[in-house]
N, C-alpha and C positions, 0 to 999 in steps of 0.2 A: 490458249497461249502455250507456245512450245517452250520447253525447258532448254537452257543452254547445255551443250555437251560438257561433260565433266572435264576439268582442266587436266592436261597431261603433265606428268612430272618431267623435268628437264632430262634429256638423254645423257647418260654417263659418257664421258670422254673415254678414249682408249686408255689413258693413264688411270682414270677412275676404275674402270673395270679390271685392268691388270692388277690393281691393288687388292682385288678380291680373290686372287689366285696365289696362295702362299708360295708355291714352288718357284714362281717367277722372281721372288725376292732374292734368290740365290745368285742372280746375275748371269745365268746361262741362257743361251739362245736355244730354246726348246723347239725343234723342228721335226718332231716325231709324233705329231698329233694323229696321224693315220693309225698308229698303233694303240692310242688311247689318249683321251683328253685329260687336262688338269681339272680339278674340282674347285668350284668357288667356295668361299667360306661358309655360306649358308647350307650347302650340301654337307660339308664336313661337320658342321655344328648339328645338323639334323641327325646324322648317323650317331654321333656321340650322345646327343640328347636322348635318342631312343634307347640306346644301351644303358644309359644312366637311369632312365625311368623304368624300363621294362626288362632289361637283361635279355634272356632268351625265352621269355614268356611267349606262349603260343596264342593263336587266335581262338578263343573259347567263349561262346556266348553265355556261359554260366557265371562269369565273374566280370567285374568292371574292367580290369586291365585287359582281359581277353576280348571284351567287346570293343574297347578302344583300338586294339590292334586289328581286329576285324574291320573296323571302320577305316583304318589306315590303308589296309589292302584295297578296299573299295575306292578310296581317293586316288591311290596310285594307278589303278586301272582306269579311272575316269581321266586322270591327267594324261596318261599314255594315249587314250582315245582322242583327247583334244590335240595332242601332238600329231596324230595321224589323220585328223579329221574323220574319225570313225565313231562307232558306238562301243561303249565299255564291254558289252557282252561278247564282242568279237575280237578282243585283245587278250593275249596270254603274256605273262611275264615269268621268266625263269632265269637260270644261271647264265645262259648264253644263247645267242642266235643259232649257233651250231647245234646245241643240244635240242632246241625246238625243231630245227630242220630235220634232224635225224628222226625225231618222234613223228613228224609229218610223213617222212618217208616210210615209217612203219605202217601208217595207215594206207598209203598207196600200195605197199607190198601186199595188202589184203584185197586190193581192188584190181590190180593189174597182173599180167603174166606174159607168156609167150605171144608174140605178135604185137604187143603194145610198144610204143616208142617214146623216148624222152630226148629232148634236145638241150644241150648245155652251151651257153655262149662261151666263146674263147677268151673272155675277159675275167672269168669267175675266180673268186677266192674259193678255196676248197670247201668252205662251209656251205656253199651253194652248188657244189659239184660232187664231192664224195658221197653225200647221202643219196644222191640220185644214181650214182654208179652202183651203190649197194643193191639197187633194184635189178641189176643184171643177175643176181642170185636167184630171182624168181622168173627169169626168162625175158625181162624187158630189154629191148635194144636201146642203147645210149649212143647218140650222135653228138658231134661237136660242130657248132656254128663258128668257124674260125674268123677272127678279125683280120681285116685286110692290112697288109703292111705297105708303107712304113709307119703310117700314122695310127695303126691298130684301132680302126673304127669298124663297127658292125654294119653290114649292108643288107637291106631288105631282100635283094635278089638272091643273096646267098642263103638267107633263111627260107625263102620261098622254095628253093631247090631241095630243102631238107624236110619241109612239112608234107605229111601224108595224111590220109584219113585215119591212120593208126596213131598219129601223134597225140599224146595225152597231156604232156607238160613241156613248157619251155622255161628254162631257168636263165635269168639274165640279171646282171648287176646294174644299178642306177649310176654307179661311178666305180671305176676300177681302183682298188686299193693300192695297186702297184704303179699304175701309169696315169691315173687321174682322168681317164677318158670317161665322158658322160654320154651314153647312148640315149636316143630319143625314146623314152619309155612309153609315152602314150601311143606313139606310132607303132611300136613293137607289139604292145598288148592288143591293139586293134587288129593288127595283122594275124596274130595268134588266135584271137577270138573268132575272126572270120573263118579260120581253118578248123574251128570246132575244138580247140584245145585250151588248156589253162596256162596261166603264166604265174611264176613265182619270182618276185623281184627282191633282190638283195639290196636293201637301202642302207646297209651298215656304213659304207664310206660316204654316201651322198648326204645322209641325214645331218651331219654337222654343218653342212654348207647350204643346203636347201631342204627345209623340213618337208617330209613326205605328205602327200595328199591322196589318200586312197580313193577319193571321190573323182579325181581328175586323172590319175595315173592309169586307171583301168586294169590294174592287176587283180588276180584272184587270191593271191597270198603275198604277204610282204613281211620281211624281217628287218629289224634294225637293232643296234646295241646302244642302250643309254650310256654306257661307259665311253663311247666315242663322242657323246654329246654332253661331256662334262659332268657325268654322274658316276655313281659306283658301278661295279662290274655286274651288269644285268643284260639279259637279252629279251627281245619282244617279238611277237608274231601276231600278225593280223590275218584273219580268215574271212573271206567273203561270206556274209551272213547266211545266204541260202545254201552254202556248201557244208556248214558245220555239222548238221545232223547226219550227213551221208558219209562222214569220214570216220572209219573204225580204228582210230588210234588206240594203242594199248592204254588202259585206264584202270583205276581202282573200281571195283565192281559196283559200289554204291553210288558212284557219280553218274548222273543221267547221261544218256547218249547225246552228243552235241554240246554239252556244257563245256565251255572253253577251259574251265579249271581242270578238266580231265587230262589235258595235255601238259599241264604244268608239273605234274609228278612230284608230290611230296610237299614238305613245309617250305613256304617262301622265306627268302632272306629279308625279314621285315625291316631290319635296320637299313638295308640297302634301298628298299622301297621308300623309306623315310628320306634317305639322301636324294633319291630321284625327284621326290616332291620338292626338296630344297632347290635342286637345279631348275626345275620348272618355275619356281618362284623367282629365281635369278633371271631367267629368260623373260618373264613378265616384266620385271623391273628394267631389263635391258631395253625394252621397247617403250618404256615410260607409261605403262598401263597399271592401273590400280588393281585390276582383277585378272585372274587367270582364265582366259577365254581363247577360242581358236583365233579370233581377230588379234589378240595380243601376241600369240605365237607367230602368226603370219607377219606381224610387224617386226618381231624379233628376228625372223628369218631374213626379212628385207634389210634390217640394220646390219646383220652379220655379213650379208653380201656387200654392202657399202664399205664396211670395215676391211673386208678381205681383198676387194678388187685391186686397190693400188699395191698391196703387198704381193699379190699373185703376179701382177704385171712386172714388178721388180724381180721377183724370183725367176719367172720364166724367161724374161728378156735377158737377165744377167747370165743365166746358165747357157742359153742359146748363143750368146755372144762371147762366151769364154773359150779361148783357143784350145784348152786342154780337155774340154768337156764334150761328151756326146749325150744328147738328150734322146730318150726313147718315148714314142707315142706322139701326140699332137705337137707340131712345131710352132706353137703359138698359144694364145690364151683362149681361143675359141674351142668349144667342145671339151672343156676340161674343168676340173676344180683345182685348187691350189696344192696339188701333189705332183711332184716331178721325179721321174726315174732317170738316172744318169750314171755314167761312168767317167772316171778321169783317166786319161791315157797313161799307160804304163803302171797302173796301180789297181790292185784288186779292191772290190767294194769294201771288204772288211778293213783293209788298210786305210782307205780314205776315211771311212767313218771313225776309225780309231784315232787317226791323226786329228780330225776335226773335234772329236770329243775332248781330247787332251787340251785343246785350245778353247774349250767352253762352248762349243757348238755341237748340239746333239742331233744327229740324223741317224737313219736306220740303214742297215745293209743286209742283203739276203734276198729271199724270194717271197717272203711275207705270206706264205700259203697261196700265192697266186701262181701255181705251177704252170697252168696251161699257157697264159700269155707269154711268160718268160721262156717256156720251152719253145714256143713258136718263134720267138725272137733269137733263139740260140743262146740264151743267157742263163739257162737253168743247169745245175742247181746253184751256181755261185751267185747269181742274181745281180742286183744293181744297188746303187746308193739311192736312197729315197729321202727327199726333203718335203715336208708337209706342214701346212700352216693351219692356224685357227684364227678366230676373230681377235684374239689378244696378241697375235704375232705383229711385230712392227717391221717397218722397212729397215730399221737399224739391225734387227736380227738377220735380215737377208744380206745386208751389206757385210756383216761379220762373216757369214758363210762364204760369200764371194771373195772376200779378202783372204780368208784362210785357205781357200782352194789353191792359191798360188798363181 
């Protein structure tokens, strides 16, 4: 006799979930989610609860609080692995994706030298570009795979022209943090692998909109930032399991070669790991699941897409139809996430953002460390205005933006 499937909890409405994010109660339209997400109450409470219980106690097996903190670290690694559809031993957590990427570059600097080549996509945030340019110090040649204008998309023929037998690594974003463009990651990683090279995918901006899946994306390395996914300030790195033992990153001497903790460097921010677990619990609940599983997180990702789609439609369409606005990147909703770069005629980006913020609508202005794409568009260093949504953003927020633009 088969048992019935467990009943699912009712899915929270947008109003229900917005009530879990305290900053939204201020009445402002927060449209700078690309810079950092808001935290749900259970993440905030988890951080506070950890500090109230443990203070700055370290993970030590010799006493009970230390053992509990050690277990917390294990749970955070397991939760991160579920988020990526990976194994815990292949996931590192540290203060930022940028820091982890520089540490990975330190390993590559011990493997490569003159004659070796690295290719950077023309859409990259500098966290997935500057670390690889550092390899020029040891003789590695760095090339740029420029995006095609005006829609700023990456084309496989342009990559094919750059790939050679000496290509060691291709760095590519899963979503541009400045323009919202979403390259076809499985197709790119397949092309790179066929050429005998590795791919590192920056999923920092993509992760809040589509949770990464390292089993289907085909990357060899992947980074994302939990703080863009409504958690405290943390970064994460995944390494393909068969590559870990061959990567000589700088590490403490007693840590075994290939042990992922060796690239984390120092004491973890345990209270922030607790907050990340609180966020994962929120995501489980968002999907109506009782247990934190990969299936629950996939359902949460789908739910986020459903919530974001009409809001993105309103944002993109409204800006494209605005007489004073020029939108950069894709001229529609296809091939993008809900992040739009634009300028208002006759107004510098900082002026536009300042004017909107005084009216209670918070957008960003600048280059957002996305130097290459904005340089290619002739918009660097002044940059653009950037409006970016999350699953708690409403069409009312977008209407306020459009009304205040004039």
